[in-house]
All heavy atoms as a GROMACS GRO file, in nm:
protein
  571
    1LEU      N    1  -8.103   4.749  -0.717
    1LEU     CA    2  -8.025   4.628  -0.696
    1LEU      C    3  -7.892   4.660  -0.629
    1LEU      O    4  -7.834   4.766  -0.652
    1LEU     CB    5  -7.999   4.558  -0.828
    1LEU     CG    6  -8.119   4.504  -0.906
    1LEU    CD1    7  -8.076   4.453  -1.041
    1LEU    CD2    8  -8.189   4.397  -0.827
    2VAL      N    9  -7.843   4.566  -0.553
    2VAL     CA   10  -7.714   4.583  -0.486
    2VAL      C   11  -7.602   4.602  -0.588
    2VAL      O   12  -7.514   4.685  -0.569
    2VAL     CB   13  -7.684   4.463  -0.394
    2VAL    CG1   14  -7.543   4.469  -0.339
    2VAL    CG2   15  -7.784   4.456  -0.281
    3VAL      N   16  -7.606   4.527  -0.696
    3VAL     CA   17  -7.499   4.535  -0.795
    3VAL      C   18  -7.484   4.676  -0.850
    3VAL      O   19  -7.374   4.719  -0.883
    3VAL     CB   20  -7.520   4.432  -0.909
    3VAL    CG1   21  -7.639   4.468  -0.995
    3VAL    CG2   22  -7.396   4.420  -0.995
    4ASP      N   23  -7.591   4.752  -0.856
    4ASP     CA   24  -7.585   4.889  -0.907
    4ASP      C   25  -7.512   4.982  -0.811
    4ASP      O   26  -7.468   5.090  -0.851
    4ASP     CB   27  -7.726   4.942  -0.933
    4ASP     CG   28  -7.797   4.863  -1.042
    4ASP    OD1   29  -7.729   4.811  -1.133
    4ASP    OD2   30  -7.921   4.852  -1.034
    5GLN      N   31  -7.498   4.944  -0.686
    5GLN     CA   32  -7.430   5.026  -0.586
    5GLN      C   33  -7.283   4.992  -0.572
    5GLN      O   34  -7.211   5.059  -0.499
    5GLN     CB   35  -7.501   5.010  -0.451
    5GLN     CG   36  -7.645   5.054  -0.456
    5GLN     CD   37  -7.718   5.023  -0.326
    5GLN    OE1   38  -7.658   5.001  -0.222
    5GLN    NE2   39  -7.849   5.021  -0.333
    6ILE      N   40  -7.238   4.887  -0.640
    6ILE     CA   41  -7.100   4.841  -0.628
    6ILE      C   42  -7.016   4.904  -0.740
    6ILE      O   43  -7.052   4.895  -0.857
    6ILE     CB   44  -7.093   4.688  -0.637
    6ILE    CG1   45  -7.168   4.625  -0.520
    6ILE    CG2   46  -6.948   4.639  -0.641
    6ILE    CD1   47  -7.182   4.475  -0.529
    7PRO      N   48  -6.903   4.967  -0.701
    7PRO     CA   49  -6.814   5.019  -0.805
    7PRO      C   50  -6.740   4.904  -0.871
    7PRO      O   51  -6.759   4.788  -0.836
    7PRO     CB   52  -6.717   5.107  -0.726
    7PRO     CG   53  -6.713   5.042  -0.590
    7PRO     CD   54  -6.852   4.988  -0.567
    8SER      N   55  -6.654   4.934  -0.964
    8SER     CA   56  -6.573   4.827  -1.024
    8SER      C   57  -6.479   4.770  -0.918
    8SER      O   58  -6.435   4.840  -0.828
    8SER     CB   59  -6.495   4.879  -1.145
    8SER     OG   60  -6.410   4.984  -1.107
    9VAL      N   61  -6.451   4.642  -0.930
    9VAL     CA   62  -6.373   4.571  -0.830
    9VAL      C   63  -6.271   4.480  -0.898
    9VAL      O   64  -6.279   4.454  -1.017
    9VAL     CB   65  -6.463   4.487  -0.737
    9VAL    CG1   66  -6.553   4.576  -0.653
    9VAL    CG2   67  -6.547   4.388  -0.816
   10ASP      N   68  -6.176   4.431  -0.820
   10ASP     CA   69  -6.074   4.340  -0.873
   10ASP      C   70  -6.114   4.193  -0.864
   10ASP      O   71  -6.057   4.110  -0.934
   10ASP     CB   72  -5.942   4.360  -0.799
   10ASP     CG   73  -5.879   4.494  -0.828
   10ASP    OD1   74  -5.894   4.543  -0.942
   10ASP    OD2   75  -5.815   4.551  -0.738
   11LEU      N   76  -6.210   4.161  -0.780
   11LEU     CA   77  -6.251   4.022  -0.761
   11LEU      C   78  -6.400   4.012  -0.735
   11LEU      O   79  -6.453   4.084  -0.650
   11LEU     CB   80  -6.176   3.959  -0.643
   11LEU     CG   81  -6.221   3.819  -0.599
   11LEU    CD1   82  -6.191   3.716  -0.706
   11LEU    CD2   83  -6.155   3.781  -0.468
   12VAL      N   84  -6.465   3.923  -0.808
   12VAL     CA   85  -6.603   3.886  -0.780
   12VAL      C   86  -6.604   3.735  -0.761
   12VAL      O   87  -6.553   3.661  -0.845
   12VAL     CB   88  -6.698   3.925  -0.896
   12VAL    CG1   89  -6.836   3.862  -0.877
   12VAL    CG2   90  -6.710   4.076  -0.908
   13PHE      N   91  -6.661   3.690  -0.649
   13PHE     CA   92  -6.673   3.547  -0.620
   13PHE      C   93  -6.821   3.514  -0.605
   13PHE      O   94  -6.888   3.564  -0.516
   13PHE     CB   95  -6.597   3.510  -0.492
   13PHE     CG   96  -6.588   3.362  -0.470
   13PHE    CD1   97  -6.488   3.288  -0.532
   13PHE    CD2   98  -6.680   3.295  -0.390
   13PHE    CE1   99  -6.480   3.150  -0.514
   13PHE    CE2  100  -6.672   3.158  -0.371
   13PHE     CZ  101  -6.571   3.086  -0.433
   14ILE      N  102  -6.871   3.430  -0.694
   14ILE     CA  103  -7.012   3.395  -0.698
   14ILE      C  104  -7.033   3.261  -0.629
   14ILE      O  105  -6.976   3.160  -0.670
   14ILE     CB  106  -7.062   3.388  -0.845
   14ILE    CG1  107  -7.048   3.527  -0.909
   14ILE    CG2  108  -7.204   3.337  -0.851
   14ILE    CD1  109  -7.073   3.529  -1.058
   15ASP      N  110  -7.116   3.262  -0.526
   15ASP     CA  111  -7.147   3.138  -0.453
   15ASP      C  112  -7.283   3.154  -0.387
   15ASP      O  113  -7.298   3.144  -0.267
   15ASP     CB  114  -7.039   3.108  -0.349
   15ASP     CG  115  -7.053   2.970  -0.288
   15ASP    OD1  116  -7.119   2.884  -0.349
   15ASP    OD2  117  -7.000   2.949  -0.178
   16GLY      N  118  -7.383   3.182  -0.468
   16GLY     CA  119  -7.518   3.203  -0.416
   16GLY      C  120  -7.611   3.094  -0.461
   16GLY      O  121  -7.595   2.978  -0.428
   17ASP      N  122  -7.707   3.133  -0.542
   17ASP     CA  123  -7.806   3.042  -0.597
   17ASP      C  124  -7.738   2.948  -0.696
   17ASP      O  125  -7.677   2.993  -0.792
   17ASP     CB  126  -7.915   3.125  -0.666
   17ASP     CG  127  -8.030   3.043  -0.717
   17ASP    OD1  128  -8.015   2.921  -0.739
   17ASP    OD2  129  -8.137   3.101  -0.738
   18HIS      N  130  -7.746   2.820  -0.674
   18HIS     CA  131  -7.675   2.723  -0.757
   18HIS      C  132  -7.758   2.671  -0.874
   18HIS      O  133  -7.717   2.581  -0.945
   18HIS     CB  134  -7.627   2.606  -0.672
   18HIS     CG  135  -7.514   2.641  -0.581
   18HIS    ND1  136  -7.524   2.740  -0.486
   18HIS    CD2  137  -7.389   2.594  -0.570
   18HIS    CE1  138  -7.409   2.750  -0.421
   18HIS    NE2  139  -7.326   2.660  -0.471
   19SER      N  140  -7.874   2.731  -0.895
   19SER     CA  141  -7.954   2.694  -1.012
   19SER      C  142  -7.897   2.763  -1.136
   19SER      O  143  -7.821   2.859  -1.126
   19SER     CB  144  -8.100   2.739  -0.994
   19SER     OG  145  -8.110   2.880  -1.000
   20TYR      N  146  -7.934   2.712  -1.252
   20TYR     CA  147  -7.890   2.775  -1.377
   20TYR      C  148  -7.935   2.921  -1.383
   20TYR      O  149  -7.854   3.009  -1.411
   20TYR     CB  150  -7.945   2.698  -1.498
   20TYR     CG  151  -7.927   2.774  -1.626
   20TYR    CD1  152  -7.803   2.782  -1.687
   20TYR    CD2  153  -8.035   2.842  -1.684
   20TYR    CE1  154  -7.785   2.854  -1.804
   20TYR    CE2  155  -8.017   2.914  -1.800
   20TYR     CZ  156  -7.892   2.920  -1.860
   20TYR     OH  157  -7.874   2.993  -1.974
   21ASN      N  158  -8.062   2.946  -1.355
   21ASN     CA  159  -8.112   3.084  -1.364
   21ASN      C  160  -8.044   3.177  -1.264
   21ASN      O  161  -8.009   3.290  -1.297
   21ASN     CB  162  -8.264   3.088  -1.343
   21ASN     CG  163  -8.339   3.030  -1.460
   21ASN    OD1  164  -8.291   3.027  -1.572
   21ASN    ND2  165  -8.459   2.981  -1.434
   22GLY      N  166  -8.025   3.130  -1.143
   22GLY     CA  167  -7.960   3.211  -1.041
   22GLY      C  168  -7.815   3.241  -1.073
   22GLY      O  169  -7.770   3.355  -1.063
   23CYS      N  170  -7.741   3.139  -1.112
   23CYS     CA  171  -7.599   3.157  -1.142
   23CYS      C  172  -7.580   3.242  -1.267
   23CYS      O  173  -7.494   3.331  -1.270
   23CYS     CB  174  -7.531   3.022  -1.158
   23CYS     SG  175  -7.352   3.035  -1.176
   24SER      N  176  -7.658   3.218  -1.371
   24SER     CA  177  -7.643   3.298  -1.493
   24SER      C  178  -7.680   3.443  -1.466
   24SER      O  179  -7.614   3.535  -1.518
   24SER     CB  180  -7.723   3.239  -1.609
   24SER     OG  181  -7.860   3.235  -1.580
   25ALA      N  182  -7.780   3.469  -1.383
   25ALA     CA  183  -7.815   3.607  -1.348
   25ALA      C  184  -7.700   3.674  -1.272
   25ALA      O  185  -7.667   3.791  -1.298
   25ALA     CB  186  -7.942   3.609  -1.264
   26ASP      N  187  -7.637   3.601  -1.180
   26ASP     CA  188  -7.523   3.657  -1.106
   26ASP      C  189  -7.406   3.687  -1.199
   26ASP      O  190  -7.344   3.793  -1.189
   26ASP     CB  191  -7.478   3.560  -0.997
   26ASP     CG  192  -7.571   3.558  -0.877
   26ASP    OD1  193  -7.654   3.650  -0.863
   26ASP    OD2  194  -7.560   3.462  -0.797
   27ILE      N  195  -7.374   3.596  -1.288
   27ILE     CA  196  -7.263   3.619  -1.382
   27ILE      C  197  -7.292   3.741  -1.468
   27ILE      O  198  -7.207   3.830  -1.484
   27ILE     CB  199  -7.236   3.495  -1.468
   27ILE    CG1  200  -7.182   3.381  -1.383
   27ILE    CG2  201  -7.139   3.528  -1.582
   27ILE    CD1  202  -7.174   3.246  -1.454
   28ARG      N  203  -7.411   3.749  -1.524
   28ARG     CA  204  -7.448   3.864  -1.609
   28ARG      C  205  -7.442   3.994  -1.531
   28ARG      O  206  -7.397   4.097  -1.583
   28ARG     CB  207  -7.587   3.845  -1.666
   28ARG     CG  208  -7.594   3.746  -1.779
   28ARG     CD  209  -7.733   3.747  -1.843
   28ARG     NE  210  -7.742   3.647  -1.946
   28ARG     CZ  211  -7.797   3.528  -1.931
   28ARG    NH1  212  -7.851   3.494  -1.815
   28ARG    NH2  213  -7.802   3.442  -2.030
   29ALA      N  214  -7.486   3.993  -1.408
   29ALA     CA  215  -7.491   4.115  -1.327
   29ALA      C  216  -7.353   4.164  -1.286
   29ALA      O  217  -7.327   4.284  -1.284
   29ALA     CB  218  -7.577   4.092  -1.203
   30TYR      N  219  -7.265   4.072  -1.254
   30TYR     CA  220  -7.138   4.110  -1.192
   30TYR      C  221  -7.016   4.109  -1.284
   30TYR      O  222  -6.916   4.172  -1.253
   30TYR     CB  223  -7.111   4.022  -1.069
   30TYR     CG  224  -7.202   4.056  -0.955
   30TYR    CD1  225  -7.320   3.986  -0.935
   30TYR    CD2  226  -7.172   4.160  -0.869
   30TYR    CE1  227  -7.405   4.019  -0.831
   30TYR    CE2  228  -7.256   4.194  -0.764
   30TYR     CZ  229  -7.373   4.122  -0.746
   30TYR     OH  230  -7.458   4.156  -0.644
   31LYS      N  231  -7.021   4.041  -1.397
   31LYS     CA  232  -6.899   4.031  -1.478
   31LYS      C  233  -6.853   4.166  -1.531
   31LYS      O  234  -6.734   4.187  -1.550
   31LYS     CB  235  -6.914   3.928  -1.589
   31LYS     CG  236  -7.002   3.966  -1.704
   31LYS     CD  237  -7.002   3.853  -1.806
   31LYS     CE  238  -7.086   3.888  -1.927
   31LYS     NZ  239  -7.082   3.779  -2.024
   32HIS      N  240  -6.944   4.258  -1.549
   32HIS     CA  241  -6.906   4.390  -1.601
   32HIS      C  242  -6.851   4.481  -1.491
   32HIS      O  243  -6.807   4.591  -1.521
   32HIS     CB  244  -7.026   4.454  -1.670
   32HIS     CG  245  -7.074   4.373  -1.785
   32HIS    ND1  246  -7.000   4.354  -1.900
   32HIS    CD2  247  -7.187   4.301  -1.802
   32HIS    CE1  248  -7.066   4.276  -1.983
   32HIS    NE2  249  -7.180   4.242  -1.926
   33LYS      N  250  -6.853   4.434  -1.369
   33LYS     CA  251  -6.797   4.510  -1.257
   33LYS      C  252  -6.649   4.480  -1.234
   33LYS      O  253  -6.583   4.546  -1.155
   33LYS     CB  254  -6.875   4.479  -1.128
   33LYS     CG  255  -7.019   4.523  -1.132
   33LYS     CD  256  -7.028   4.675  -1.127
   33LYS     CE  257  -7.172   4.721  -1.119
   33LYS     NZ  258  -7.180   4.865  -1.090
   34VAL      N  259  -6.596   4.378  -1.300
   34VAL     CA  260  -6.459   4.334  -1.278
   34VAL      C  261  -6.362   4.420  -1.358
   34VAL      O  262  -6.376   4.437  -1.480
   34VAL     CB  263  -6.442   4.185  -1.315
   34VAL    CG1  264  -6.298   4.141  -1.293
   34VAL    CG2  265  -6.537   4.099  -1.234
   35ASN      N  266  -6.263   4.476  -1.289
   35ASN     CA  267  -6.159   4.558  -1.353
   35ASN      C  268  -6.072   4.476  -1.446
   35ASN      O  269  -6.062   4.353  -1.432
   35ASN     CB  270  -6.068   4.620  -1.246
   35ASN     CG  271  -6.139   4.723  -1.162
   35ASN    OD1  272  -6.223   4.797  -1.210
   35ASN    ND2  273  -6.105   4.727  -1.034
   36LYS      N  274  -6.005   4.544  -1.537
   36LYS     CA  275  -5.905   4.479  -1.621
   36LYS      C  276  -5.801   4.416  -1.530
   36LYS      O  277  -5.760   4.476  -1.430
   36LYS     CB  278  -5.839   4.582  -1.714
   36LYS     CG  279  -5.741   4.521  -1.809
   36LYS     CD  280  -5.684   4.625  -1.902
   36LYS     CE  281  -5.585   4.557  -1.996
   36LYS     NZ  282  -5.523   4.653  -2.086
   37ASN      N  283  -5.760   4.296  -1.562
   37ASN     CA  284  -5.667   4.214  -1.482
   37ASN      C  285  -5.731   4.162  -1.353
   37ASN      O  286  -5.662   4.109  -1.268
   37ASN     CB  287  -5.537   4.288  -1.452
   37ASN     CG  288  -5.461   4.321  -1.577
   37ASN    OD1  289  -5.450   4.240  -1.668
   37ASN    ND2  290  -5.410   4.443  -1.586
   38GLY      N  291  -5.862   4.178  -1.338
   38GLY     CA  292  -5.933   4.126  -1.222
   38GLY      C  293  -5.981   3.984  -1.247
   38GLY      O  294  -5.964   3.927  -1.356
   39LEU      N  295  -6.043   3.926  -1.145
   39LEU     CA  296  -6.090   3.788  -1.152
   39LEU      C  297  -6.241   3.779  -1.130
   39LEU      O  298  -6.295   3.844  -1.040
   39LEU     CB  299  -6.023   3.702  -1.045
   39LEU     CG  300  -5.875   3.673  -1.060
   39LEU    CD1  301  -5.824   3.601  -0.935
   39LEU    CD2  302  -5.850   3.588  -1.183
   40LEU      N  303  -6.304   3.698  -1.212
   40LEU     CA  304  -6.442   3.655  -1.190
   40LEU      C  305  -6.433   3.509  -1.153
   40LEU      O  306  -6.371   3.429  -1.225
   40LEU     CB  307  -6.526   3.674  -1.316
   40LEU     CG  308  -6.669   3.622  -1.310
   40LEU    CD1  309  -6.750   3.703  -1.208
   40LEU    CD2  310  -6.735   3.630  -1.447
   41SER      N  311  -6.492   3.472  -1.041
   41SER     CA  312  -6.476   3.338  -0.990
   41SER      C  313  -6.605   3.292  -0.924
   41SER      O  314  -6.694   3.372  -0.895
   41SER     CB  315  -6.361   3.337  -0.888
   41SER     OG  316  -6.337   3.209  -0.837
   42GLY      N  317  -6.612   3.163  -0.899
   42GLY     CA  318  -6.728   3.110  -0.830
   42GLY      C  319  -6.702   2.970  -0.779
   42GLY      O  320  -6.600   2.910  -0.808
   43HIS      N  321  -6.800   2.919  -0.707
   43HIS     CA  322  -6.786   2.789  -0.642
   43HIS      C  323  -6.885   2.690  -0.702
   43HIS      O  324  -6.984   2.728  -0.762
   43HIS     CB  325  -6.814   2.807  -0.492
   43HIS     CG  326  -6.778   2.689  -0.410
   43HIS    ND1  327  -6.862   2.636  -0.317
   43HIS    CD2  328  -6.666   2.612  -0.407
   43HIS    CE1  329  -6.805   2.534  -0.258
   43HIS    NE2  330  -6.686   2.516  -0.312
   44ASP      N  331  -6.855   2.565  -0.685
   44ASP     CA  332  -6.946   2.454  -0.718
   44ASP      C  333  -6.972   2.436  -0.867
   44ASP      O  334  -7.086   2.416  -0.909
   44ASP     CB  335  -7.078   2.468  -0.641
   44ASP     CG  336  -7.058   2.456  -0.490
   44ASP    OD1  337  -6.974   2.372  -0.449
   44ASP    OD2  338  -7.123   2.529  -0.415
   45ILE      N  339  -6.867   2.438  -0.947
   45ILE     CA  340  -6.880   2.413  -1.091
   45ILE      C  341  -6.935   2.273  -1.117
   45ILE      O  342  -6.985   2.245  -1.226
   45ILE     CB  343  -6.744   2.434  -1.164
   45ILE    CG1  344  -6.759   2.435  -1.315
   45ILE    CG2  345  -6.642   2.330  -1.122
   45ILE    CD1  346  -6.824   2.555  -1.372
   46ASP      N  347  -6.934   2.187  -1.014
   46ASP     CA  348  -6.987   2.052  -1.031
   46ASP      C  349  -7.140   2.046  -1.020
   46ASP      O  350  -7.200   1.943  -1.051
   46ASP     CB  351  -6.923   1.956  -0.929
   46ASP     CG  352  -6.942   1.999  -0.785
   46ASP    OD1  353  -6.947   2.121  -0.758
   46ASP    OD2  354  -6.950   1.911  -0.698
   47PHE      N  355  -7.205   2.154  -0.980
   47PHE     CA  356  -7.351   2.160  -0.980
   47PHE      C  357  -7.397   2.181  -1.124
   47PHE      O  358  -7.345   2.269  -1.194
   47PHE     CB  359  -7.401   2.276  -0.893
   47PHE     CG  360  -7.405   2.247  -0.746
   47PHE    CD1  361  -7.291   2.210  -0.676
   47PHE    CD2  362  -7.523   2.260  -0.676
   47PHE    CE1  363  -7.294   2.185  -0.541
   47PHE    CE2  364  -7.528   2.236  -0.540
   47PHE     CZ  365  -7.414   2.199  -0.472
   48PRO      N  366  -7.493   2.105  -1.172
   48PRO     CA  367  -7.536   2.116  -1.312
   48PRO      C  368  -7.576   2.257  -1.356
   48PRO      O  369  -7.538   2.303  -1.464
   48PRO     CB  370  -7.654   2.019  -1.322
   48PRO     CG  371  -7.631   1.920  -1.214
   48PRO     CD  372  -7.566   1.996  -1.102
   49GLY      N  373  -7.650   2.329  -1.274
   49GLY     CA  374  -7.692   2.464  -1.310
   49GLY      C  375  -7.576   2.561  -1.320
   49GLY      O  376  -7.570   2.644  -1.410
   50VAL      N  377  -7.484   2.549  -1.225
   50VAL     CA  378  -7.364   2.634  -1.226
   50VAL      C  379  -7.281   2.602  -1.349
   50VAL      O  380  -7.236   2.692  -1.422
   50VAL     CB  381  -7.281   2.616  -1.098
   50VAL    CG1  382  -7.151   2.693  -1.105
   50VAL    CG2  383  -7.363   2.657  -0.975
   51ASN      N  384  -7.259   2.475  -1.375
   51ASN     CA  385  -7.178   2.432  -1.488
   51ASN      C  386  -7.235   2.484  -1.620
   51ASN      O  387  -7.163   2.538  -1.704
   51ASN     CB  388  -7.168   2.280  -1.490
   51ASN     CG  389  -7.068   2.230  -1.590
   51ASN    OD1  390  -7.094   2.230  -1.709
   51ASN    ND2  391  -6.953   2.188  -1.541
   52LYS      N  392  -7.365   2.471  -1.638
   52LYS     CA  393  -7.429   2.517  -1.761
   52LYS      C  394  -7.415   2.669  -1.776
   52LYS      O  395  -7.381   2.718  -1.883
   52LYS     CB  396  -7.576   2.477  -1.762
   52LYS     CG  397  -7.649   2.518  -1.888
   52LYS     CD  398  -7.794   2.471  -1.887
   52LYS     CE  399  -7.863   2.518  -2.014
   52LYS     NZ  400  -8.006   2.485  -2.014
   53ALA      N  401  -7.440   2.743  -1.670
   53ALA     CA  402  -7.430   2.889  -1.675
   53ALA      C  403  -7.287   2.934  -1.707
   53ALA      O  404  -7.267   3.021  -1.793
   53ALA     CB  405  -7.478   2.950  -1.544
   54VAL      N  406  -7.190   2.877  -1.640
   54VAL     CA  407  -7.051   2.916  -1.663
   54VAL      C  408  -7.010   2.882  -1.806
   54VAL      O  409  -6.948   2.964  -1.875
   54VAL     CB  410  -6.956   2.849  -1.560
   54VAL    CG1  411  -6.810   2.874  -1.596
   54VAL    CG2  412  -6.987   2.900  -1.419
   55ASN      N  413  -7.045   2.764  -1.853
   55ASN     CA  414  -7.008   2.725  -1.990
   55ASN      C  415  -7.073   2.814  -2.096
   55ASN      O  416  -7.016   2.835  -2.202
   55ASN     CB  417  -7.040   2.579  -2.014
   55ASN     CG  418  -6.932   2.489  -1.960
   55ASN    OD1  419  -6.818   2.495  -2.004
   55ASN    ND2  420  -6.965   2.408  -1.862
   56GLU      N  421  -7.191   2.864  -2.069
   56GLU     CA  422  -7.258   2.951  -2.165
   56GLU      C  423  -7.210   3.095  -2.160
   56GLU      O  424  -7.208   3.164  -2.262
   56GLU     CB  425  -7.410   2.950  -2.141
   56GLU     CG  426  -7.476   2.822  -2.185
   56GLU     CD  427  -7.626   2.824  -2.164
   56GLU    OE1  428  -7.683   2.929  -2.125
   56GLU    OE2  429  -7.688   2.719  -2.188
   57LEU      N  430  -7.169   3.144  -2.042
   57LEU     CA  431  -7.143   3.286  -2.026
   57LEU      C  432  -6.998   3.326  -2.005
   57LEU      O  433  -6.965   3.444  -2.012
   57LEU     CB  434  -7.226   3.339  -1.908
   57LEU     CG  435  -7.377   3.324  -1.924
   57LEU    CD1  436  -7.448   3.357  -1.794
   57LEU    CD2  437  -7.426   3.413  -2.037
   58VAL      N  438  -6.912   3.230  -1.980
   58VAL     CA  439  -6.770   3.260  -1.957
   58VAL      C  440  -6.691   3.194  -2.069
   58VAL      O  441  -6.695   3.072  -2.084
   58VAL     CB  442  -6.724   3.209  -1.819
   58VAL    CG1  443  -6.578   3.241  -1.797
   58VAL    CG2  444  -6.811   3.269  -1.708
   59VAL      N  445  -6.623   3.276  -2.148
   59VAL     CA  446  -6.555   3.225  -2.267
   59VAL      C  447  -6.447   3.123  -2.233
   59VAL      O  448  -6.442   3.015  -2.290
   59VAL     CB  449  -6.494   3.342  -2.348
   59VAL    CG1  450  -6.416   3.291  -2.466
   59VAL    CG2  451  -6.604   3.438  -2.392
   60LYS      N  452  -6.362   3.156  -2.140
   60LYS     CA  453  -6.251   3.067  -2.104
   60LYS      C  454  -6.232   3.074  -1.952
   60LYS      O  455  -6.225   3.183  -1.896
   60LYS     CB  456  -6.123   3.113  -2.175
   60LYS     CG  457  -6.004   3.026  -2.150
   60LYS     CD  458  -5.884   3.077  -2.228
   60LYS     CE  459  -5.763   2.992  -2.197
   60LYS     NZ  460  -5.642   3.043  -2.262
   61TYR      N  461  -6.228   2.960  -1.889
   61TYR     CA  462  -6.210   2.957  -1.745
   61TYR      C  463  -6.130   2.834  -1.706
   61TYR      O  464  -6.111   2.742  -1.784
   61TYR     CB  465  -6.345   2.958  -1.673
   61TYR     CG  466  -6.429   2.834  -1.695
   61TYR    CD1  467  -6.420   2.726  -1.608
   61TYR    CD2  468  -6.516   2.824  -1.803
   61TYR    CE1  469  -6.496   2.612  -1.629
   61TYR    CE2  470  -6.592   2.711  -1.824
   61TYR     CZ  471  -6.583   2.606  -1.736
   61TYR     OH  472  -6.657   2.493  -1.757
   62GLU      N  473  -6.082   2.837  -1.583
   62GLU     CA  474  -6.010   2.724  -1.526
   62GLU      C  475  -6.083   2.678  -1.401
   62GLU      O  476  -6.160   2.753  -1.342
   62GLU     CB  477  -5.866   2.765  -1.491
   62GLU     CG  478  -5.784   2.803  -1.614
   62GLU     CD  479  -5.642   2.840  -1.576
   62GLU    OE1  480  -5.577   2.760  -1.505
   62GLU    OE2  481  -5.598   2.948  -1.616
   63VAL      N  482  -6.054   2.556  -1.360
   63VAL     CA  483  -6.112   2.502  -1.238
   63VAL      C  484  -5.998   2.466  -1.144
   63VAL      O  485  -5.903   2.398  -1.182
   63VAL     CB  486  -6.199   2.377  -1.267
   63VAL    CG1  487  -6.253   2.318  -1.137
   63VAL    CG2  488  -6.313   2.412  -1.361
   64GLY      N  489  -6.008   2.515  -1.021
   64GLY     CA  490  -5.907   2.488  -0.920
   64GLY      C  491  -5.961   2.394  -0.814
   64GLY      O  492  -6.066   2.331  -0.832
   65PRO      N  493  -5.892   2.387  -0.702
   65PRO     CA  494  -5.935   2.301  -0.592
   65PRO      C  495  -6.076   2.336  -0.545
   65PRO      O  496  -6.120   2.449  -0.554
   65PRO     CB  497  -5.832   2.329  -0.482
   65PRO     CG  498  -5.714   2.385  -0.553
   65PRO     CD  499  -5.769   2.458  -0.672
   66ASN      N  500  -6.144   2.234  -0.494
   66ASN     CA  501  -6.275   2.251  -0.432
   66ASN      C  502  -6.381   2.302  -0.530
   66ASN      O  503  -6.473   2.373  -0.492
   66ASN     CB  504  -6.266   2.341  -0.308
   66ASN     CG  505  -6.384   2.324  -0.216
   66ASN    OD1  506  -6.446   2.218  -0.212
   66ASN    ND2  507  -6.415   2.427  -0.141
   67ASN      N  508  -6.365   2.266  -0.657
   67ASN     CA  509  -6.463   2.300  -0.760
   67ASN      C  510  -6.483   2.450  -0.779
   67ASN      O  511  -6.592   2.497  -0.810
   67ASN     CB  512  -6.598   2.232  -0.732
   67ASN     CG  513  -6.587   2.084  -0.735
   67ASN    OD1  514  -6.533   2.027  -0.830
   67ASN    ND2  515  -6.636   2.016  -0.633
   68VAL      N  516  -6.377   2.527  -0.760
   68VAL     CA  517  -6.380   2.672  -0.782
   68VAL      C  518  -6.340   2.700  -0.927
   68VAL      O  519  -6.237   2.654  -0.974
   68VAL     CB  520  -6.284   2.745  -0.686
   68VAL    CG1  521  -6.273   2.892  -0.722
   68VAL    CG2  522  -6.332   2.728  -0.543
   69TRP      N  523  -6.424   2.773  -0.997
   69TRP     CA  524  -6.393   2.815  -1.134
   69TRP      C  525  -6.349   2.961  -1.132
   69TRP      O  526  -6.388   3.037  -1.044
   69TRP     CB  527  -6.514   2.794  -1.228
   69TRP     CG  528  -6.635   2.874  -1.188
   69TRP    CD1  529  -6.735   2.834  -1.106
   69TRP    CD2  530  -6.667   3.006  -1.229
   69TRP    NE1  531  -6.828   2.933  -1.092
   69TRP    CE2  532  -6.788   3.040  -1.167
   69TRP    CE3  533  -6.606   3.099  -1.312
   69TRP    CZ2  534  -6.849   3.164  -1.185
   69TRP    CZ3  535  -6.667   3.222  -1.329
   69TRP    CH2  536  -6.787   3.254  -1.268
   70PHE      N  537  -6.264   2.999  -1.228
   70PHE     CA  538  -6.218   3.138  -1.232
   70PHE      C  539  -6.171   3.175  -1.371
   70PHE      O  540  -6.127   3.092  -1.449
   70PHE     CB  541  -6.107   3.162  -1.129
   70PHE     CG  542  -5.986   3.073  -1.147
   70PHE    CD1  543  -5.877   3.118  -1.219
   70PHE    CD2  544  -5.983   2.946  -1.092
   70PHE    CE1  545  -5.766   3.035  -1.235
   70PHE    CE2  546  -5.873   2.864  -1.108
   70PHE     CZ  547  -5.764   2.909  -1.180
   71THR      N  548  -6.180   3.304  -1.399
   71THR     CA  549  -6.132   3.361  -1.524
   71THR      C  550  -6.079   3.500  -1.496
   71THR      O  551  -6.123   3.566  -1.402
   71THR     CB  552  -6.243   3.363  -1.633
   71THR    OG1  553  -6.186   3.402  -1.757
   71THR    CG2  554  -6.355   3.459  -1.595
   72SER      N  555  -5.986   3.544  -1.576
   72SER     CA  556  -5.934   3.680  -1.561
   72SER      C  557  -5.975   3.765  -1.680
   72SER      O  558  -6.008   3.713  -1.787
   72SER     CB  559  -5.781   3.679  -1.546
   72SER     OG  560  -5.723   3.620  -1.659
   73PHE      N  561  -5.974   3.894  -1.661
   73PHE     CA  562  -6.012   3.987  -1.766
   73PHE      C  563  -5.892   4.068  -1.812
   73PHE      O  564  -5.803   4.095  -1.743
   73PHE     CB  565  -6.120   4.083  -1.716
   73PHE     CG  566  -6.253   4.013  -1.700
   73PHE    CD1  567  -6.286   3.949  -1.583
   73PHE    CD2  568  -6.345   4.014  -1.803
   73PHE    CE1  569  -6.409   3.887  -1.567
   73PHE    CE2  570  -6.467   3.953  -1.790
   73PHE     CZ  571  -6.499   3.888  -1.671
   0.00000   0.00000   0.00000
């Protein structure tokens, strides 16, 4: 998998598959790659699948302009 080739990073922005299964898989795969004080973020929190995945897998997050969700570590 591509995620296995990526070192830890300061920012992950998820904007791929907007289904629940796709978004939750992306969050699970990439959230452990984010450095301390880094950001995990994504687009389209208004899509039902994205909203459900984020609410289940991200403890605390904020929503900014253009339906972008984000959390820091």
